[in-house]
C-alpha positions as CSV (number, residue, x, y, z in Angstrom):
1,M,37.8,38.8,-8.6
2,H,36.1,35.6,-8.0
3,K,34.7,36.7,-4.6
4,R,34.2,40.2,-5.9
5,Y,31.9,39.0,-8.8
6,A,30.7,35.6,-8.1
7,K,27.2,37.2,-6.9
8,D,27.0,38.6,-10.6
9,G,27.5,35.3,-12.2
10,L,31.4,35.0,-12.3
11,A,32.7,31.3,-12.4
12,A,36.4,30.9,-12.1
13,M,38.7,28.0,-12.3
14,S,42.4,27.6,-12.3
15,V,44.7,25.1,-14.1
16,S,48.0,24.5,-13.0
17,L,50.6,23.4,-15.6
18,D,53.4,22.7,-13.0
19,P,54.9,19.3,-14.0
20,L,54.0,16.6,-11.4
21,D,56.8,14.4,-12.4
22,V,59.7,16.9,-11.5
23,D,58.5,17.1,-7.8
24,P,56.4,14.7,-6.2
25,L,55.0,17.4,-3.7
26,T,53.9,19.6,-6.6
27,Q,50.2,18.9,-6.1
28,E,50.5,19.8,-2.3
29,K,52.5,22.8,-3.1
30,V,50.2,24.1,-5.7
31,L,47.1,23.4,-3.5
32,A,48.7,25.2,-0.5
33,F,49.4,28.2,-2.6
34,L,46.0,28.4,-4.0
35,R,44.4,28.0,-0.5
36,S,46.8,30.7,0.8
37,Q,45.4,33.2,-1.9
38,G,41.7,32.2,-1.1
39,A,41.1,30.3,-4.4
40,D,37.9,28.7,-3.2
41,F,36.8,27.8,-6.7
42,T,37.7,24.7,-9.0
43,N,41.4,24.1,-9.2
44,L,43.0,21.6,-11.5
45,L,46.4,20.3,-12.0
46,L,47.1,19.4,-15.7
47,D,49.3,16.4,-16.0
48,E,49.8,16.3,-19.7
49,P,53.1,17.1,-21.6
50,F,53.8,20.6,-22.6
51,E,53.3,19.9,-26.3
52,L,49.7,18.6,-25.8
53,W,48.3,21.6,-23.7
54,E,50.3,24.3,-25.9
55,K,48.4,23.0,-28.9
56,K,45.1,22.5,-27.3
57,L,44.9,25.5,-25.2
58,R,46.8,27.6,-27.8
59,F,49.4,29.4,-25.9
60,S,53.0,28.7,-24.9
61,F,53.7,30.3,-21.6
62,P,51.5,30.8,-18.4
63,P,49.9,32.7,-17.1
64,C,47.2,32.8,-19.7
65,Y,43.6,33.8,-19.0
66,Y,40.6,32.9,-20.9
67,V,37.4,34.9,-20.2
68,F,34.2,33.6,-21.5
69,S,30.9,35.5,-22.1
70,R,27.6,34.1,-21.0
71,Q,27.2,33.2,-24.8
72,G,30.4,31.1,-24.9
73,R,32.4,33.6,-26.8
74,W,36.0,33.9,-25.4
75,T,38.9,36.2,-25.1
76,K,42.5,35.2,-24.3
77,F,45.0,37.3,-22.4
78,E,48.5,35.9,-22.3
79,P,51.9,37.3,-21.8
80,D,54.2,38.9,-24.4
81,D,57.2,40.6,-22.9
82,K,55.2,41.6,-19.8
83,N,52.8,40.1,-17.4
84,V,49.1,40.1,-18.1
85,D,47.5,43.3,-16.9
86,Q,45.0,42.3,-14.3
87,K,42.9,45.5,-14.7
88,D,42.3,44.6,-18.4
89,V,41.0,41.4,-17.5
90,E,38.7,42.9,-14.7
91,K,37.4,45.5,-17.1
92,L,36.4,42.8,-19.5
93,I,34.8,40.7,-16.9
94,V,32.8,43.7,-15.6
95,K,31.6,44.5,-19.0
96,L,30.5,40.9,-19.8
97,L,28.8,40.6,-16.5
98,S,26.8,43.4,-17.3
99,E,25.4,41.7,-20.4
100,K,22.4,39.6,-20.2
């Protein structure tokens, strides 16, 4: 979506929650995966404990998507028993990008 809508003002970023202390190669693996997916936007690796990001980011299981309007209002998409529907995320992005 980043490549498709960047020209319209979409700014994307990813935050990986993979624990860095479990596997010392986590950072390299995550970045290699993101490169293979063409994720040429800001990619962050969070090295905080689960309890901290669960409380601060207000979700307990990835993936979770936050979509912000130009005015800073946000909608959160997070999994319940199923995966997040990418089509719903994209529909919201298209709607918000059309607003001025």
